[in-house]
All heavy atoms as an XYZ file, in Angstrom:
916
protein
N      92.956    104.698     68.640
C      93.785    104.107     69.672
C      93.327    102.656     69.848
O      92.149    102.387     69.977
C      93.596    104.911     70.966
C      94.316    104.335     72.127
S      94.079    105.092     73.770
C      93.394    106.668     73.547
N      94.275    101.749     69.828
C      93.883    100.350     69.980
C      93.579    100.031     71.441
O      93.870    100.802     72.355
C      94.932     99.408     69.387
C      96.225     99.339     70.181
O      96.272     99.822     71.315
O      97.184     98.773     69.643
N      92.938     98.901     71.652
C      92.472     98.525     72.982
C      93.614     98.384     73.985
O      93.478     98.767     75.152
C      91.663     97.228     72.906
C      90.991     96.858     74.202
C      90.088     97.956     74.771
O      89.425     98.666     74.004
O      90.072     98.095     76.010
N      94.742     97.850     73.560
C      95.874     97.689     74.469
C      96.381     99.053     74.958
O      96.691     99.221     76.131
C      97.003     96.906     73.803
C      98.138     96.603     74.753
C      99.203     95.740     74.110
O      99.203     95.511     72.904
N     100.123     95.260     74.920
N      96.445    100.029     74.062
C      96.862    101.378     74.445
C      95.863    101.996     75.414
O      96.254    102.613     76.408
C      97.013    102.270     73.226
S      98.457    101.890     72.223
N      94.574    101.825     75.119
C      93.542    102.353     76.011
C      93.682    101.762     77.415
O      93.583    102.465     78.414
C      92.148    102.021     75.488
C      91.583    102.974     74.491
C      90.110    102.615     74.260
N      89.455    103.133     73.127
C      89.794    103.026     71.848
N      90.874    102.405     71.502
N      89.073    103.541     70.897
N      93.914    100.455     77.467
C      94.033     99.779     78.759
C      95.273    100.242     79.514
O      95.230    100.454     80.722
C      94.062     98.258     78.573
C      94.004     97.493     79.882
C      92.751     97.786     80.681
O      91.645     97.731     80.156
N      92.916     98.119     81.945
N      96.372    100.428     78.796
C      97.609    100.903     79.428
C      97.411    102.290     80.021
O      97.806    102.550     81.164
C      98.761    100.915     78.404
O      98.954     99.584     77.923
C     100.046    101.434     79.016
N      96.789    103.187     79.271
C      96.532    104.542     79.753
C      95.569    104.496     80.940
O      95.772    105.183     81.944
C      95.993    105.440     78.620
C      95.446    106.756     79.166
C      97.087    105.700     77.597
N      94.555    103.664     80.848
C      93.595    103.527     81.944
C      94.286    103.017     83.214
O      94.063    103.549     84.312
C      92.463    102.587     81.535
O      91.572    102.398     82.610
N      95.124    102.009     83.072
C      95.857    101.461     84.219
C      96.768    102.525     84.838
O      96.845    102.661     86.066
C      96.690    100.243     83.818
C      95.844     99.031     83.488
O      94.628     99.018     83.791
O      96.408     98.080     82.893
N      97.457    103.266     83.996
C      98.355    104.330     84.457
C      97.572    105.398     85.218
O      97.941    105.788     86.331
C      99.079    104.922     83.239
C      99.844    106.193     83.505
C     101.079    106.174     84.153
C      99.353    107.428     83.085
C     101.789    107.347     84.379
C     100.055    108.599     83.303
C     101.274    108.552     83.950
O     101.971    109.716     84.171
N      96.476    105.865     84.625
C      95.667    106.900     85.277
C      95.074    106.396     86.596
O      95.031    107.136     87.580
C      94.562    107.383     84.345
C      95.081    108.261     83.223
O      96.156    108.853     83.321
N      94.332    108.338     82.141
N      94.631    105.143     86.627
C      94.103    104.556     87.865
C      95.188    104.477     88.928
O      94.927    104.701     90.114
C      93.503    103.177     87.612
C      92.190    103.240     86.867
O      91.487    104.248     86.903
N      91.852    102.163     86.179
N      96.399    104.148     88.518
C      97.513    104.075     89.458
C      97.788    105.448     90.061
O      98.049    105.564     91.264
C      98.768    103.528     88.771
C      99.839    103.141     89.755
C      99.833    101.884     90.350
C     100.843    104.026     90.105
C     100.807    101.527     91.279
C     101.818    103.685     91.021
C     101.800    102.434     91.602
O     102.754    102.093     92.526
N      97.714    106.490     89.235
C      97.905    107.849     89.742
C      96.852    108.182     90.795
O      97.158    108.794     91.828
C      97.866    108.862     88.603
C      99.032    108.809     87.610
C      98.780    109.760     86.448
C     100.354    109.114     88.278
N      95.602    107.766     90.552
C      94.530    107.984     91.534
C      94.823    107.246     92.836
O      94.666    107.802     93.925
C      93.186    107.521     90.985
C      92.632    108.436     89.909
O      93.012    109.630     89.867
O      91.791    107.957     89.109
N      95.223    105.990     92.718
C      95.523    105.198     93.921
C      96.713    105.769     94.684
O      96.725    105.775     95.921
C      95.771    103.742     93.547
C      94.511    103.036     93.115
C      94.780    101.614     92.697
C      93.491    100.994     92.191
N      93.667     99.651     91.686
N      97.706    106.258     93.969
C      98.856    106.876     94.619
C      98.411    108.129     95.364
O      98.851    108.384     96.487
C      99.944    107.214     93.598
C     101.153    107.880     94.216
S     101.975    106.966     95.531
C     102.629    105.605     94.599
N      97.538    108.903     94.769
C      97.013    110.090     95.435
C      96.305    109.735     96.737
O      96.492    110.404     97.757
N      95.529    108.669     96.714
C      94.834    108.225     97.929
C      95.835    107.761     98.986
O      95.684    108.084    100.172
C      93.861    107.096     97.595
C      92.698    107.531     96.746
C      91.902    106.358     96.204
O      92.207    105.195     96.456
N      90.865    106.670     95.444
N      96.848    107.025     98.572
C      97.864    106.542     99.514
C      98.611    107.718    100.141
O      98.872    107.727    101.355
C      98.836    105.599     98.815
N      98.950    108.701     99.334
C      99.652    109.884     99.842
C      98.757    110.650    100.817
O      99.210    111.100    101.870
C     100.128    110.781     98.684
C     101.298    110.105     97.957
C     100.505    112.174     99.176
C     101.711    110.775     96.666
N      97.496    110.770    100.474
C      96.549    111.468    101.353
C      96.488    110.773    102.721
O      96.576    111.434    103.760
C      95.158    111.498    100.707
C      94.155    112.311    101.473
C      94.413    113.792    101.408
O      94.775    114.338    100.365
N      94.240    114.478    102.524
N      96.366    109.452    102.731
C      96.314    108.700    103.993
C      97.629    108.823    104.758
O      97.628    108.990    105.979
C      95.990    107.225    103.738
C      94.588    106.999    103.280
N      93.483    107.319    104.038
C      94.103    106.494    102.125
C      92.381    107.029    103.375
N      92.736    106.527    102.205
N      98.746    108.741    104.045
C     100.057    108.892    104.674
C     100.149    110.250    105.373
O     100.594    110.352    106.522
C     101.165    108.744    103.628
C     102.528    109.111    104.139
C     103.269    108.212    104.889
C     103.066    110.364    103.887
C     104.525    108.549    105.371
C     104.319    110.717    104.367
C     105.048    109.801    105.119
N      99.720    111.301    104.698
C      99.801    112.647    105.256
C      98.854    112.826    106.443
O      99.195    113.520    107.407
C      99.527    113.682    104.172
S     100.904    113.818    102.997
N      97.696    112.202    106.384
C      96.785    112.251    107.529
C      97.427    111.582    108.740
O      97.363    112.121    109.853
C      95.456    111.570    107.180
C      94.611    112.359    106.218
C      93.438    111.572    105.654
O      93.220    110.399    106.058
O      92.724    112.126    104.796
N      98.041    110.415    108.526
C      98.718    109.718    109.624
C      99.876    110.549    110.165
O     100.095    110.605    111.377
C      99.240    108.353    109.166
C      98.130    107.358    108.885
O      96.969    107.608    109.287
O      98.423    106.325    108.239
N     100.613    111.192    109.286
C     101.742    112.021    109.701
C     101.252    113.199    110.547
O     101.812    113.485    111.606
C     102.507    112.508    108.465
C     103.810    113.257    108.689
C     104.809    112.422    109.475
C     104.411    113.657    107.347
N     100.198    113.849    110.107
C      99.644    114.972    110.864
C      99.077    114.501    112.200
O      99.249    115.176    113.226
C      98.572    115.684    110.043
N      98.413    113.339    112.203
C      97.858    112.795    113.448
C      98.942    112.503    114.485
O      98.688    112.566    115.686
C      97.053    111.519    113.180
C      95.723    111.793    112.490
O      95.292    112.967    112.449
O      95.115    110.826    111.983
N     100.144    112.177    114.021
C     101.249    111.902    114.949
C     101.989    113.183    115.324
O     103.031    113.124    115.967
C     102.236    110.909    114.321
O     103.066    111.555    113.367
N     101.441    114.322    114.925
C     102.075    115.624    115.146
C     103.456    115.669    114.492
O     104.419    116.206    115.057
C     102.148    115.958    116.634
C     102.320    117.447    116.891
O     101.939    118.258    116.020
O     102.864    117.795    117.954
N     103.532    115.058    113.318
C     104.736    115.056    112.482
C     105.927    114.388    113.157
O     107.077    114.724    112.898
C     105.093    116.475    112.021
C     103.925    117.136    111.334
C     103.061    117.982    112.030
C     103.646    116.858    110.009
C     101.961    118.546    111.398
C     102.547    117.422    109.370
C     101.715    118.261    110.073
O     100.629    118.807    109.447
N     105.624    113.406    114.002
C     106.692    112.726    114.746
C     106.968    111.318    114.225
O     108.051    110.792    114.439
C     106.330    112.650    116.228
N     106.000    110.706    113.536
C     106.162    109.326    113.092
C     105.880    109.189    111.605
O     104.882    109.686    111.110
C     105.195    108.401    113.839
C     105.489    108.248    115.304
C     104.495    107.323    115.978
O     103.945    106.436    115.290
O     104.266    107.500    117.182
N     106.748    108.469    110.939
C     106.562    108.144    109.526
C     105.888    106.772    109.473
O     106.367    105.812    110.084
C     107.922    108.084    108.792
C     108.564    109.463    108.756
C     107.774    107.524    107.401
C     107.872    110.463    107.876
N     104.791    106.687    108.735
C     104.074    105.412    108.674
C     104.831    104.400    107.821
O     105.681    104.751    106.997
C     102.659    105.616    108.138
O     102.616    105.532    106.745
N     104.484    103.157    108.025
C     105.111    102.058    107.288
C     104.725    102.066    105.807
O     105.265    101.296    105.028
C     104.737    100.721    107.931
C     105.229    100.590    109.377
S     107.001    100.782    109.536
C     107.551     99.291    108.755
N     103.817    102.941    105.421
C     103.400    103.027    104.022
C     104.430    103.745    103.153
O     104.384    103.631    101.927
C     102.059    103.747    103.917
N     105.353    104.461    103.771
C     106.298    105.268    102.986
C     107.113    104.450    101.982
O     107.249    104.879    100.831
C     107.210    106.088    103.890
C     108.101    107.087    103.149
C     107.272    108.081    102.345
C     109.000    107.821    104.125
N     107.652    103.286    102.338
C     108.403    102.529    101.322
C     107.563    102.175    100.092
O     108.055    102.247     98.962
C     108.856    101.276    102.068
C     108.915    101.698    103.499
C     107.771    102.678    103.661
N     106.298    101.842    100.307
C     105.419    101.528     99.173
C     105.157    102.780     98.333
O     105.100    102.709     97.095
C     104.110    100.926     99.663
N     105.021    103.921     98.984
C     104.817    105.175     98.253
C     106.056    105.506     97.431
O     105.952    105.878     96.260
C     104.452    106.317     99.226
C     103.044    106.086     99.777
C     104.566    107.677     98.542
C     102.643    107.031    100.897
N     107.223    105.339     98.037
C     108.468    105.614     97.308
C     108.589    104.685     96.099
O     108.951    105.134     95.001
C     109.678    105.483     98.255
C     109.665    106.632     99.269
C     110.987    105.462     97.469
C     110.645    106.494    100.403
N     108.291    103.423     96.285
C     108.329    102.478     95.166
C     107.336    102.887     94.079
O     107.643    102.852     92.891
C     108.015    101.071     95.667
C     108.106    100.010     94.598
C     107.828     98.616     95.132
O     108.123     98.341     96.314
O     107.305     97.796     94.349
N     106.148    103.299     94.496
C     105.132    103.738     93.540
C     105.550    104.977     92.776
O     105.299    105.096     91.572
N     106.198    105.907     93.459
C     106.685    107.107     92.777
C     107.756    106.753     91.756
O     107.830    107.366     90.686
C     107.207    108.126     93.793
C     106.155    108.742     94.720
C     106.819    109.615     95.778
C     105.106    109.514     93.943
N     108.560    105.740     92.062
C     109.553    105.258     91.098
C     108.882    104.688     89.861
O     109.324    104.931     88.726
N     107.802    103.928     90.072
C     107.062    103.360     88.944
C     106.461    104.472     88.094
O     106.515    104.428     86.858
C     105.960    102.415     89.450
C     105.234    101.737     88.342
C     105.576    100.557     87.755
C     104.060    102.214     87.664
N     104.666    100.271     86.746
C     103.740    101.264     86.674
C     103.260    103.333     87.801
C     102.647    101.407     85.829
C     102.178    103.492     86.946
C     101.880    102.536     85.983
N     105.888    105.486     88.747
C     105.306    106.614     88.015
C     106.389    107.333     87.217
O     106.167    107.731     86.069
C     104.585    107.583     88.974
C     103.339    106.905     89.548
C     104.229    108.894     88.271
C     102.704    107.653     90.701
N     107.573    107.487     87.812
C     108.683    108.123     87.102
C     109.038    107.328     85.843
O     109.200    107.907     84.765
C     109.894    108.241     88.026
C     111.038    108.971     87.368
O     110.900    110.110     86.957
N     112.177    108.311     87.269
N     109.155    106.015     85.982
C     109.482    105.177     84.819
C     108.404    105.268     83.749
O     108.702    105.441     82.562
C     109.665    103.715     85.242
C     110.889    103.499     86.113
O     111.768    104.380     86.150
O     110.954    102.435     86.768
N     107.140    105.165     84.163
C     106.032    105.240     83.205
C     105.975    106.618     82.557
O     105.769    106.735     81.340
C     104.713    104.915     83.905
N     106.172    107.656     83.364
C     106.158    109.011     82.826
C     107.237    109.227     81.783
O     107.005    109.858     80.754
N     108.420    108.682     82.031
C     109.501    108.784     81.046
C     109.127    108.067     79.753
O     109.433    108.564     78.661
C     110.803    108.216     81.611
C     111.519    109.218     82.491
O     111.556    110.402     82.202
N     112.089    108.735     83.580
N     108.496    106.913     79.869
C     108.080    106.181     78.663
C     107.024    106.978     77.883
O     107.112    107.095     76.659
C     107.524    104.801     79.034
C     108.580    103.846     79.549
C     109.619    103.483     78.500
O     109.270    103.317     77.316
O     110.798    103.375     78.883
N     106.023    107.513     78.598
C     104.994    108.307     77.922
C     105.585    109.574     77.317
O     105.146    110.030     76.265
C     103.845    108.646     78.877
C     102.879    107.508     79.089
C     102.651    107.004     80.357
C     102.192    106.943     78.023
C     101.758    105.964     80.562
C     101.305    105.894     78.210
C     101.089    105.408     79.492
N     106.595    110.139     77.971
C     107.280    111.325     77.420
C     107.971    110.953     76.110
O     107.870    111.682     75.122
C     108.293    111.860     78.434
C     109.100    113.043     77.933
C     110.145    113.478     78.931
C     111.316    112.526     78.846
N     112.476    112.892     79.639
N     108.673    109.820     76.112
C     109.369    109.367     74.898
C     108.395    109.113     73.747
O     108.745    109.310     72.586
C     110.188    108.110     75.180
C     111.368    108.332     76.112
C     112.370    109.328     75.569
O     112.678    109.292     74.366
O     112.824    110.175     76.360
N     107.181    108.699     74.085
C     106.157    108.456     73.063
C     105.450    109.743     72.641
O     104.610    109.730     71.749
C     105.115    107.458     73.584
C     105.608    106.040     73.831
C     104.549    105.228     74.559
C     105.982    105.374     72.498
N     105.795    110.846     73.297
C     105.168    112.119     72.972
C     103.787    112.287     73.570
O     103.026    113.157     73.152
N     103.453    111.484     74.570
C     102.127    111.527     75.168
C     102.076    112.307     76.470
O     100.997    112.573     76.992
C     101.614    110.090     75.423
C     101.566    109.223     74.196
C     100.691    109.772     73.086
O      99.754    110.535     73.369
O     100.948    109.441     71.915
N     103.237    112.649     77.005
C     103.310    113.388     78.255
C     104.363    114.478     78.083
O     105.462    114.200     77.581
C     103.692    112.433     79.394
C     103.523    112.907     80.826
C     102.083    113.352     81.108
C     103.904    111.796     81.787
N     104.024    115.692     78.474
C     104.931    116.824     78.304
C     106.202    116.634     79.119
O     106.147    116.238     80.289
C     104.237    118.118     78.715
N     107.330    116.922     78.501
C     108.628    116.762     79.162
C     108.724    117.619     80.420
O     109.310    117.192     81.422
C     109.750    117.110     78.196
N     108.125    118.808     80.391
C     108.209    119.677     81.569
C     107.467    119.094     82.762
O     107.866    119.286     83.910
C     107.730    121.097     81.254
C     106.265    121.183     80.875
O     105.729    120.232     80.282
O     105.650    122.229     81.157
N     106.398    118.340     82.518
C     105.672    117.675     83.619
C     106.555    116.605     84.255
O     106.599    116.477     85.471
C     104.384    117.034     83.126
C     103.347    118.000     82.694
C     102.582    118.545     83.882
N     101.471    119.316     83.394
C     101.304    120.601     83.650
N     102.168    121.239     84.392
N     100.276    121.247     83.169
N     107.227    115.841     83.431
C     108.098    114.780     83.937
C     109.255    115.401     84.717
O     109.601    114.939     85.807
C     108.601    113.874     82.790
C     109.598    112.848     83.299
C     107.421    113.188     82.104
N     109.832    116.470     84.195
C     110.914    117.170     84.889
C     110.421    117.728     86.224
O     111.105    117.601     87.245
C     111.469    118.305     84.011
O     111.982    117.734     82.803
C     112.564    119.075     84.717
N     109.253    118.319     86.226
C     108.674    118.850     87.460
C     108.494    117.736     88.494
O     108.804    117.915     89.671
C     107.331    119.517     87.145
C     106.673    120.205     88.306
C     105.330    120.827     87.912
O     104.841    120.687     86.786
N     104.721    121.511     88.859
N     108.013    116.578     88.045
C     107.835    115.425     88.930
C     109.185    114.989     89.513
O     109.308    114.777     90.723
C     107.176    114.274     88.153
C     106.960    113.036     88.961
C     105.909    112.949     89.864
C     107.801    111.946     88.808
C     105.711    111.798     90.614
C     107.603    110.793     89.549
C     106.557    110.720     90.450
N     110.191    114.902     88.677
C     111.509    114.459     89.135
C     112.132    115.456     90.111
O     112.771    115.066     91.090
C     112.418    114.210     87.931
C     111.963    113.010     87.132
C     112.599    112.895     85.759
O     113.150    113.862     85.230
N     112.523    111.706     85.189
N     111.934    116.728     89.865
C     112.445    117.749     90.783
C     111.729    117.679     92.131
O     112.354    117.847     93.177
C     112.301    119.142     90.169
C     113.236    119.372     89.010
C     112.954    120.659     88.251
O     111.874    121.242     88.351
N     113.932    121.104     87.476
N     110.443    117.399     92.097
C     109.686    117.270     93.332
C     110.140    116.037     94.113
O     110.256    116.094     95.343
C     108.188    117.208     93.032
C     107.260    117.103     94.234
C     107.536    118.188     95.274
C     105.808    117.158     93.770
N     110.448    114.961     93.429
C     110.966    113.754     94.087
C     112.269    114.095     94.823
O     112.471    113.673     95.965
C     111.213    112.616     93.068
C     109.895    112.157     92.447
C     111.958    111.449     93.698
C     108.930    111.534     93.393
N     113.126    114.869     94.191
C     114.386    115.262     94.828
C     114.124    116.107     96.073
O     114.796    115.930     97.102
C     115.256    116.027     93.836
N     113.151    116.986     96.006
C     112.815    117.808     97.174
C     112.217    116.965     98.292
O     112.494    117.205     99.473
C     111.864    118.931     96.761
C     112.560    119.947     95.854
C     111.621    120.979     95.279
N     110.959    121.736     96.323
C     109.759    122.296     96.168
N     109.103    122.184     95.013
N     109.204    122.978     97.152
N     111.404    115.977     97.931
C     110.850    115.061     98.939
C     111.965    114.268     99.617
O     111.957    114.096    100.840
C     109.849    114.098     98.286
C     108.502    114.685     97.876
C     107.781    113.750     96.922
C     107.653    114.987     99.102
N     112.913    113.803     98.823
C     114.041    113.042     99.371
C     114.854    113.895    100.334
O     115.283    113.420    101.400
C     114.916    112.509     98.242
N     115.060    115.142     99.969
C     115.817    116.052    100.835
C     115.070    116.296    102.149
O     115.672    116.292    103.230
C     116.062    117.374    100.107
C     116.945    118.328    100.871
C     117.241    119.596    100.072
O     117.412    119.509     98.838
O     117.295    120.666    100.704
N     113.758    116.504    102.074
C     112.962    116.705    103.290
C     113.014    115.469    104.177
O     113.162    115.580    105.401
C     111.517    117.032    102.923
N     112.945    114.302    103.569
C     113.011    113.056    104.330
C     114.387    112.886    104.964
O     114.497    112.537    106.143
C     112.679    111.874    103.413
C     112.508    110.526    104.083
C     111.406    110.564    105.137
C     112.191    109.465    103.039
N     115.426    113.163    104.206
C     116.795    113.052    104.715
C     117.024    113.994    105.905
O     117.697    113.636    106.875
C     117.790    113.370    103.600
C     119.241    113.237    104.010
C     120.177    113.533    102.856
O     119.919    113.061    101.732
O     121.170    114.250    103.088
N     116.430    115.178    105.824
C     116.570    116.166    106.897
C     115.568    115.951    108.039
O     115.532    116.745    108.984
C     116.410    117.582    106.343
C     117.541    117.974    105.431
O     118.658    117.488    105.564
N     117.254    118.844    104.478
N     114.751    114.924    107.897
C     113.698    114.615    108.877
C     112.776    115.813    109.106
O     112.289    116.053    110.206
C     114.302    114.118    110.191
C     115.049    112.820    110.013
C     115.572    112.278    111.299
C     116.305    110.977    110.960
N     116.919    110.368    112.092
N     112.549    116.550    108.023
C     111.633    117.687    108.053
C     110.265    117.171    107.596
O     109.895    117.286    106.429
C     112.141    118.812    107.143
C     111.333    120.090    107.278
O     110.186    120.033    107.795
O     111.839    121.144    106.859
N     109.548    116.583    108.538
C     108.303    115.905    108.206
C     107.160    116.866    107.901
O     106.234    116.513    107.180
C     107.925    114.924    109.302
C     108.992    113.866    109.531
C     109.274    113.395    110.795
C     109.734    113.354    108.465
C     110.259    112.431    111.011
C     110.720    112.400    108.664
C     110.970    111.948    109.940
O     111.946    111.000    110.147
N     107.240    118.082    108.426
C     106.242    119.095    108.072
C     106.408    119.461    106.596
O     105.426    119.523    105.848
C     106.347    120.339    108.978
C     105.427    121.452    108.493
C     106.042    119.971    110.428
N     107.645    119.671    106.171
C     107.901    119.975    104.764
C     107.512    118.787    103.879
O     106.892    118.974    102.827
C     109.376    120.332    104.541
C     109.776    120.618    103.094
C     108.971    121.774    102.504
C     111.271    120.891    103.004
N     107.839    117.589    104.305
C     107.465    116.386    103.556
C     105.952    116.349    103.350
O     105.466    116.146    102.227
C     107.949    115.140    104.304
C     107.691    113.805    103.632
C     108.600    113.634    102.416
C     107.922    112.668    104.624
N     105.225    116.556    104.421
C     103.755    116.596    104.366
C     103.281    117.653    103.367
O     102.452    117.376    102.493
C     103.214    116.895    105.768
C     101.749    117.141    105.817
N     101.200    118.388    105.589
C     100.719    116.305    106.075
C      99.882    118.306    105.692
N      99.570    117.059    105.999
N     103.811    118.869    103.501
C     103.358    119.959    102.642
C     103.703    119.732    101.174
O     102.894    120.035    100.289
C     103.938    121.291    103.124
C     103.315    121.752    104.440
O     102.331    121.125    104.898
O     103.824    122.730    105.013
N     104.869    119.177    100.908
C     105.229    118.870     99.516
C     104.278    117.840     98.926
O     103.861    117.956     97.768
C     106.672    118.371     99.432
C     107.762    119.416     99.677
C     109.133    118.740     99.755
C     107.753    120.489     98.602
N     103.955    116.833     99.716
C     103.014    115.822     99.234
C     101.634    116.434     98.976
O     101.054    116.234     97.904
C     102.878    114.675    100.240
C     103.854    113.547    100.044
C     104.520    113.004    101.137
C     104.093    112.991     98.795
C     105.401    111.942    100.977
C     104.977    111.942     98.628
C     105.626    111.417     99.722
N     101.118    117.165     99.949
C      99.747    117.681     99.859
C      99.607    118.785     98.818
O      98.695    118.758     97.987
C      99.255    118.191    101.236
C      99.097    117.027    102.215
C      97.955    118.982    101.119
C      98.006    116.040    101.866
N     100.493    119.756     98.864
C     100.308    120.954     98.049
C     100.981    120.899     96.679
O     100.643    121.693     95.800
C     100.781    122.196     98.808
C     100.002    122.391    100.080
C     100.627    122.261    101.320
C      98.644    122.664    100.052
C      99.903    122.428    102.503
C      97.911    122.820    101.222
C      98.545    122.698    102.436
O      97.832    122.858    103.596
N     101.920    119.976     96.509
C     102.590    119.895     95.210
C     102.393    118.543     94.526
O     102.076    118.499     93.342
C     104.077    120.234     95.373
C     104.276    121.679     95.799
C     105.715    122.138     95.748
O     106.450    121.708     94.832
O     106.100    122.940     96.621
N     102.592    117.448     95.260
C     102.506    116.142     94.605
C     101.072    115.792     94.204
O     100.852    115.329     93.089
C     103.077    115.038     95.504
C     103.075    113.655     94.846
S     104.023    113.585     93.286
C     105.689    113.580     93.927
N     100.116    115.990     95.089
C      98.741    115.624     94.736
C      98.246    116.355     93.490
O      97.718    115.716     92.574
C      97.799    115.823     95.928
C      97.999    114.848     97.083
C      97.037    115.167     98.225
C      97.850    113.404     96.645
N      98.435    117.680     93.388
C      98.011    118.339     92.147
C      98.813    117.872     90.925
O      98.261    117.735     89.824
C      98.259    119.830     92.409
C      98.322    119.970     93.892
C      98.844    118.664     94.401
N     100.089    117.595     91.125
C     100.919    117.163     90.002
C     100.493    115.789     89.489
O     100.512    115.539     88.279
C     102.395    117.154     90.394
C     103.384    116.814     89.289
C     103.220    117.729     88.073
C     104.806    116.888     89.818
N     100.083    114.906     90.385
C      99.614    113.591     89.939
C      98.439    113.741     88.980
O      98.337    113.014     87.991
C      99.220    112.714     91.132
C     100.363    112.237     92.020
C      99.821    111.450     93.205
C     101.383    111.418     91.246
N      97.566    114.697     89.256
C      96.436    114.955     88.352
C      96.935    115.444     86.991
O      96.387    115.095     85.953
C      95.472    115.976     88.963
C      94.606    115.410     90.052
C      93.690    114.303     89.579
O      93.053    114.449     88.510
O      93.619    113.272     90.269
N      97.975    116.263     87.007
C      98.512    116.818     85.765
C      99.283    115.781     84.950
O      99.517    115.991     83.762
C      99.414    118.009     86.073
C      98.679    119.170     86.693
C      99.617    120.246     87.200
O     100.817    120.217     86.957
N      99.069    121.213     87.914
N      99.672    114.700     85.589
C     100.404    113.647     84.880
C      99.480    112.670     84.165
O      99.939    111.811     83.408
C     101.301    112.870     85.854
C     102.511    113.630     86.383
C     103.185    112.833     87.495
C     103.499    113.929     85.268
N      98.182    112.811     84.376
C      97.233    111.911     83.720
C      97.213    112.165     82.213
O      97.457    113.275     81.748
C      95.830    112.082     84.291
C      95.698    111.515     85.684
C      94.289    111.593     86.155
C      94.148    110.986     87.532
N      92.781    111.106     88.025
N      96.894    111.116     81.505
C      96.815    111.177     80.038
C      95.350    111.017     79.652
O      94.720    110.034     80.037
C      97.682    110.081     79.396
C      99.149    110.320     79.771
C      97.476    110.049     77.890
C     100.076    109.219     79.350
N      94.832    111.988     78.899
C      93.428    111.922     78.531
C      93.187    111.004     77.340
O      92.242    110.253     77.310
C      92.859    113.319     78.263
O      93.612    113.964     77.277
N      94.074    111.075     76.374
C      93.993    110.149     75.233
C      95.333    110.113     74.516
O      96.101    111.061     74.549
C      92.877    110.529     74.264
C      93.095    111.837     73.547
C      91.972    112.152     72.585
O      90.827    112.272     73.028
O      92.275    112.286     71.387
N      95.598    108.999     73.886
C      96.845    108.818     73.151
C      96.785    109.623     71.863
O      95.804    109.547     71.119
C      97.086    107.313     72.845
C      97.262    106.531     74.139
C      98.236    107.105     71.909
C      98.579    106.758     74.827
N      97.835    110.383     71.588
C      97.874    111.237     70.398
C      98.336    110.460     69.166
O      97.945    110.763     68.060
C      98.822    112.418     70.644
C      98.398    113.297     71.764
C      99.478    114.324     72.044
C      99.272    114.914     73.430
N     100.502    115.281     74.068
N      99.229    109.508     69.384
C      99.808    108.794     68.231
C      99.065    107.521     67.943
O      98.610    106.831     68.743
C     101.283    108.466     68.498
C     102.118    109.731     68.602
O     101.876    110.680     67.865
N     103.053    109.740     69.502
């Protein structure tokens, strides 16, 4: 694997870690407000999830990320959007904590195959 590929994978994996931390803090703030207030961090999280979706699709096309993981991520995004639209902040919290955080770990790339 050339250095540029290593750096790209490293940056991607680091971004997944940072997104996990941001989601964790968002969920703590949501729980602290008794699920009544959405923090101002949500737009940045949504933007970050969009970036992860784009990167995941690229890694899938390169054969470096399983298609089912990307599909699972996209389906979870749709469920998060529905919870947000319905103002079901308890469900939003639970989807982030119990599904998104573990999935972010599963989206990491250990090494480039090609």
